[in-house]
Backbone as JSON Lines, residues from 0, in Angstrom:
{"i":0,"aa":"A","n":[7.49,36.13,10.07],"ca":[8.29,34.96,9.72],"c":[7.72,33.7,10.36]}
{"i":1,"aa":"V","n":[7.25,33.83,11.6],"ca":[6.7,32.67,12.29],"c":[5.4,32.23,11.62]}
{"i":2,"aa":"A","n":[4.57,33.18,11.22],"ca":[3.3,32.84,10.56],"c":[3.56,32.11,9.24]}
{"i":3,"aa":"G","n":[4.56,32.53,8.5],"ca":[4.92,31.86,7.25],"c":[5.38,30.44,7.5]}
{"i":4,"aa":"W","n":[6.17,30.26,8.54],"ca":[6.67,28.94,8.89],"c":[5.52,28.02,9.32]}
{"i":5,"aa":"V","n":[4.61,28.54,10.12],"ca":[3.46,27.76,10.58],"c":[2.58,27.38,9.38]}
{"i":6,"aa":"G","n":[2.37,28.31,8.47],"ca":[1.59,28.02,7.26],"c":[2.24,26.93,6.43]}
{"i":7,"aa":"F","n":[3.56,27.0,6.29],"ca":[4.28,25.99,5.53],"c":[4.13,24.61,6.17]}
{"i":8,"aa":"I","n":[4.25,24.55,7.47],"ca":[4.13,23.28,8.19],"c":[2.72,22.71,8.04]}
{"i":9,"aa":"I","n":[1.7,23.55,8.1],"ca":[0.32,23.09,7.95],"c":[0.09,22.54,6.54]}
{"i":10,"aa":"V","n":[0.55,23.24,5.53],"ca":[0.39,22.78,4.15],"c":[1.14,21.47,3.93]}
{"i":11,"aa":"L","n":[2.36,21.38,4.42],"ca":[3.16,20.17,4.27],"c":[2.51,19.0,5.0]}
{"i":12,"aa":"S","n":[2.03,19.22,6.19],"ca":[1.37,18.16,6.96],"c":[0.11,17.67,6.25]}
{"i":13,"aa":"S","n":[-0.66,18.59,5.71],"ca":[-1.88,18.22,4.99],"c":[-1.55,17.4,3.75]}
{"i":14,"aa":"L","n":[-0.53,17.8,3.03],"ca":[-0.12,17.08,1.82],"c":[0.34,15.67,2.17]}
{"i":15,"aa":"L","n":[1.15,15.55,3.2],"ca":[1.63,14.23,3.61],"c":[0.48,13.35,4.08]}
{"i":16,"aa":"A","n":[-0.48,13.93,4.77],"ca":[-1.63,13.16,5.23],"c":[-2.46,12.65,4.06]}
{"i":17,"aa":"L","n":[-2.66,13.49,3.05],"ca":[-3.45,13.07,1.89],"c":[-2.75,11.98,1.1]}
{"i":18,"aa":"V","n":[-1.45,12.11,0.91],"ca":[-0.71,11.12,0.14],"c":[-0.65,9.81,0.91]}
{"i":19,"aa":"G","n":[-0.51,9.87,2.22],"ca":[-0.37,8.67,3.02],"c":[-1.66,8.02,3.42]}
{"i":20,"aa":"M","n":[-2.79,8.65,3.12],"ca":[-4.08,8.06,3.5],"c":[-4.25,6.71,2.82]}
{"i":21,"aa":"K","n":[-4.79,5.78,3.58],"ca":[-4.99,4.45,3.02],"c":[-6.34,4.37,2.32]}
{"i":22,"aa":"Q","n":[-6.36,3.59,1.27],"ca":[-7.58,3.28,0.55],"c":[-7.65,1.78,0.36]}
{"i":23,"aa":"T","n":[-8.85,1.28,0.18],"ca":[-9.06,-0.15,0.02],"c":[-9.8,-0.41,-1.29]}
{"i":24,"aa":"F","n":[-9.4,-1.46,-1.98],"ca":[-10.1,-1.87,-3.18],"c":[-10.08,-3.4,-3.27]}
{"i":25,"aa":"T","n":[-10.97,-3.93,-4.1],"ca":[-11.1,-5.38,-4.24],"c":[-10.64,-5.81,-5.63]}
{"i":26,"aa":"V","n":[-9.95,-6.93,-5.68],"ca":[-9.45,-7.5,-6.92],"c":[-9.97,-8.93,-7.03]}
{"i":27,"aa":"P","n":[-10.48,-9.34,-8.19],"ca":[-10.91,-10.74,-8.33],"c":[-9.7,-11.68,-8.31]}
{"i":28,"aa":"V","n":[-9.87,-12.83,-7.7],"ca":[-8.82,-13.85,-7.65],"c":[-9.38,-15.11,-8.29]}
{"i":29,"aa":"Y","n":[-8.85,-15.44,-9.47],"ca":[-9.33,-16.62,-10.18],"c":[-8.51,-17.85,-9.82]}
{"i":30,"aa":"E","n":[-7.2,-17.66,-9.64],"ca":[-6.32,-18.76,-9.28],"c":[-5.38,-18.25,-8.2]}
{"i":31,"aa":"R","n":[-5.52,-18.8,-7.01],"ca":[-4.84,-18.29,-5.81],"c":[-3.32,-18.2,-5.96]}
{"i":32,"aa":"N","n":[-2.68,-19.26,-6.39],"ca":[-1.21,-19.27,-6.49],"c":[-0.69,-18.26,-7.5]}
{"i":33,"aa":"A","n":[-1.37,-18.15,-8.62],"ca":[-0.96,-17.17,-9.63],"c":[-1.13,-15.75,-9.09]}
{"i":34,"aa":"F","n":[-2.23,-15.51,-8.37],"ca":[-2.45,-14.19,-7.79],"c":[-1.38,-13.86,-6.75]}
{"i":35,"aa":"L","n":[-1.05,-14.82,-5.88],"ca":[-0.03,-14.58,-4.86],"c":[1.32,-14.26,-5.48]}
{"i":36,"aa":"H","n":[1.67,-14.98,-6.53],"ca":[2.93,-14.72,-7.23],"c":[2.93,-13.31,-7.85]}
{"i":37,"aa":"R","n":[1.83,-12.96,-8.49],"ca":[1.7,-11.65,-9.13],"c":[1.72,-10.53,-8.09]}
{"i":38,"aa":"A","n":[1.0,-10.72,-6.98],"ca":[0.97,-9.71,-5.92],"c":[2.36,-9.5,-5.34]}
{"i":39,"aa":"H","n":[3.08,-10.58,-5.11],"ca":[4.44,-10.47,-4.58],"c":[5.33,-9.7,-5.56]}
{"i":40,"aa":"A","n":[5.22,-10.0,-6.84],"ca":[6.03,-9.31,-7.85],"c":[5.69,-7.82,-7.9]}
{"i":41,"aa":"V","n":[4.41,-7.48,-7.83],"ca":[3.98,-6.08,-7.87],"c":[4.52,-5.32,-6.66]}
{"i":42,"aa":"M","n":[4.38,-5.9,-5.48],"ca":[4.8,-5.21,-4.26],"c":[6.31,-5.04,-4.2]}
{"i":43,"aa":"T","n":[7.06,-6.05,-4.61],"ca":[8.52,-5.9,-4.61],"c":[8.95,-4.88,-5.67]}
{"i":44,"aa":"G","n":[8.19,-4.79,-6.75],"ca":[8.47,-3.77,-7.76],"c":[8.24,-2.36,-7.25]}
{"i":45,"aa":"L","n":[7.39,-2.23,-6.23],"ca":[7.11,-0.93,-5.61],"c":[8.04,-0.69,-4.4]}
{"i":46,"aa":"R","n":[9.04,-1.54,-4.26],"ca":[10.04,-1.45,-3.19],"c":[9.45,-1.78,-1.82]}
{"i":47,"aa":"Y","n":[8.53,-2.73,-1.8],"ca":[7.98,-3.25,-0.55],"c":[8.45,-4.69,-0.4]}
{"i":48,"aa":"R","n":[8.58,-5.14,0.84],"ca":[9.03,-6.5,1.11],"c":[7.97,-7.22,1.94]}
{"i":49,"aa":"P","n":[7.88,-8.54,1.8],"ca":[6.93,-9.29,2.64],"c":[7.34,-9.18,4.11]}
{"i":50,"aa":"A","n":[6.4,-8.85,4.97],"ca":[6.69,-8.73,6.39],"c":[5.98,-9.81,7.19]}
{"i":51,"aa":"Q","n":[4.82,-10.24,6.72],"ca":[4.04,-11.25,7.43],"c":[3.13,-11.94,6.43]}
{"i":52,"aa":"Q","n":[2.93,-13.24,6.62],"ca":[2.06,-13.98,5.71],"c":[1.37,-15.1,6.47]}
{"i":53,"aa":"S","n":[0.08,-15.23,6.23],"ca":[-0.69,-16.36,6.73],"c":[-1.54,-16.87,5.56]}
{"i":54,"aa":"D","n":[-2.44,-17.78,5.83],"ca":[-3.27,-18.32,4.74],"c":[-4.13,-17.27,4.06]}
{"i":55,"aa":"H","n":[-4.58,-16.28,4.82],"ca":[-5.52,-15.3,4.27],"c":[-5.06,-13.86,4.38]}
{"i":56,"aa":"L","n":[-3.83,-13.63,4.84],"ca":[-3.35,-12.25,5.02],"c":[-1.9,-12.13,4.64]}
{"i":57,"aa":"L","n":[-1.61,-11.14,3.8],"ca":[-0.24,-10.79,3.45],"c":[-0.01,-9.34,3.87]}
{"i":58,"aa":"I","n":[1.13,-9.08,4.47],"ca":[1.48,-7.72,4.85],"c":[2.84,-7.41,4.25]}
{"i":59,"aa":"F","n":[2.91,-6.28,3.54],"ca":[4.14,-5.83,2.92],"c":[4.54,-4.5,3.56]}
{"i":60,"aa":"K","n":[5.82,-4.35,3.85],"ca":[6.34,-3.11,4.42],"c":[7.42,-2.57,3.5]}
{"i":61,"aa":"P","n":[7.63,-1.25,3.55],"ca":[8.65,-0.66,2.68],"c":[10.05,-1.15,3.03]}
{"i":62,"aa":"K","n":[10.89,-1.26,2.01],"ca":[12.28,-1.64,2.22],"c":[13.03,-0.48,2.84]}
{"i":63,"aa":"G","n":[13.95,-0.79,3.68],"ca":[14.81,0.24,4.26],"c":[14.11,1.09,5.3]}
{"i":64,"aa":"P","n":[14.78,2.14,5.71],"ca":[14.24,3.01,6.77],"c":[13.26,4.05,6.23]}
{"i":65,"aa":"A","n":[12.06,3.62,5.92],"ca":[11.03,4.53,5.41],"c":[10.07,4.85,6.56]}
{"i":66,"aa":"V","n":[10.34,5.93,7.27],"ca":[9.61,6.27,8.48],"c":[8.15,6.6,8.18]}
{"i":67,"aa":"L","n":[7.87,7.33,7.13],"ca":[6.52,7.79,6.85],"c":[5.71,6.83,5.98]}
{"i":68,"aa":"A","n":[6.36,5.83,5.41],"ca":[5.66,4.93,4.49],"c":[4.75,3.97,5.24]}
{"i":69,"aa":"E","n":[3.61,3.7,4.66],"ca":[2.61,2.81,5.26],"c":[2.74,1.41,4.69]}
{"i":70,"aa":"K","n":[2.25,0.43,5.42],"ca":[2.27,-0.94,4.95],"c":[1.13,-1.17,3.96]}
{"i":71,"aa":"I","n":[1.25,-2.25,3.21],"ca":[0.21,-2.7,2.29],"c":[-0.29,-4.05,2.78]}
{"i":72,"aa":"T","n":[-1.6,-4.19,2.91],"ca":[-2.17,-5.47,3.33],"c":[-3.02,-6.06,2.22]}
{"i":73,"aa":"V","n":[-2.95,-7.37,2.1],"ca":[-3.74,-8.12,1.13],"c":[-4.5,-9.19,1.91]}
{"i":74,"aa":"Q","n":[-5.82,-9.06,1.97],"ca":[-6.65,-10.04,2.65],"c":[-7.33,-10.9,1.6]}
{"i":75,"aa":"L","n":[-7.01,-12.17,1.61],"ca":[-7.54,-13.08,0.61],"c":[-8.88,-13.65,1.05]}
{"i":76,"aa":"G","n":[-9.86,-13.53,0.17],"ca":[-11.17,-14.11,0.38],"c":[-11.34,-15.33,-0.5]}
{"i":77,"aa":"H","n":[-12.59,-15.74,-0.71],"ca":[-12.85,-16.93,-1.52],"c":[-12.52,-16.71,-2.99]}
{"i":78,"aa":"N","n":[-13.05,-15.67,-3.59],"ca":[-12.79,-15.37,-5.01],"c":[-12.27,-13.96,-5.22]}
{"i":79,"aa":"S","n":[-11.8,-13.32,-4.16],"ca":[-11.33,-11.94,-4.29],"c":[-10.29,-11.65,-3.22]}
{"i":80,"aa":"A","n":[-9.63,-10.53,-3.39],"ca":[-8.66,-10.05,-2.41],"c":[-8.96,-8.6,-2.11]}
{"i":81,"aa":"L","n":[-8.91,-8.25,-0.85],"ca":[-9.12,-6.89,-0.39],"c":[-7.74,-6.29,-0.11]}
{"i":82,"aa":"I","n":[-7.38,-5.26,-0.85],"ca":[-6.05,-4.66,-0.73],"c":[-6.18,-3.27,-0.13]}
{"i":83,"aa":"T","n":[-5.42,-3.02,0.92],"ca":[-5.37,-1.72,1.56],"c":[-3.96,-1.19,1.41]}
{"i":84,"aa":"A","n":[-3.86,0.01,0.83],"ca":[-2.54,0.57,0.53],"c":[-2.6,2.09,0.61]}
{"i":85,"aa":"P","n":[-1.43,2.73,0.69],"ca":[-1.41,4.19,0.65],"c":[-2.02,4.7,-0.65]}
{"i":86,"aa":"R","n":[-2.72,5.79,-0.54],"ca":[-3.44,6.37,-1.68],"c":[-2.57,6.55,-2.92]}
{"i":87,"aa":"G","n":[-1.34,6.95,-2.72],"ca":[-0.44,7.2,-3.85],"c":[-0.04,5.96,-4.61]}
{"i":88,"aa":"L","n":[-0.23,4.79,-4.04],"ca":[0.16,3.54,-4.7],"c":[-1.02,2.77,-5.3]}
{"i":89,"aa":"I","n":[-2.23,3.18,-4.98],"ca":[-3.42,2.44,-5.41],"c":[-3.44,2.22,-6.92]}
{"i":90,"aa":"R","n":[-3.29,3.27,-7.69],"ca":[-3.38,3.16,-9.15],"c":[-2.31,2.22,-9.7]}
{"i":91,"aa":"K","n":[-1.09,2.33,-9.18],"ca":[-0.01,1.45,-9.66],"c":[-0.31,0.0,-9.38]}
{"i":92,"aa":"I","n":[-0.83,-0.28,-8.2],"ca":[-1.15,-1.66,-7.84],"c":[-2.3,-2.17,-8.71]}
{"i":93,"aa":"Q","n":[-3.35,-1.36,-8.89],"ca":[-4.49,-1.78,-9.71],"c":[-4.07,-2.06,-11.14]}
{"i":94,"aa":"E","n":[-3.2,-1.24,-11.71],"ca":[-2.78,-1.43,-13.1],"c":[-1.97,-2.72,-13.27]}
{"i":95,"aa":"Q","n":[-1.2,-3.08,-12.26],"ca":[-0.3,-4.23,-12.39],"c":[-0.93,-5.54,-11.96]}
{"i":96,"aa":"L","n":[-1.99,-5.47,-11.17],"ca":[-2.68,-6.7,-10.8],"c":[-3.76,-6.96,-11.8]}
């Protein structure tokens, strides 16, 4: 019984680690204000809220008490943005931006 429980915990931990792993991708930014508005809309649609913002960095955190959820960061460059997000959200963000 203990071996089964340990196996279950290992499989569950591995699955959570894979889903929560962060990945980074780049998005072209043609017009800064339009991109910022669109990024904000996409992140709030994914149930994330703005947590910190500066001229070149946006950080979004999950709404409510999401202990295991990771933050999403958007680093704005000259003509592009570097987005780092949990692996499970990458495709959704790419499709909507």
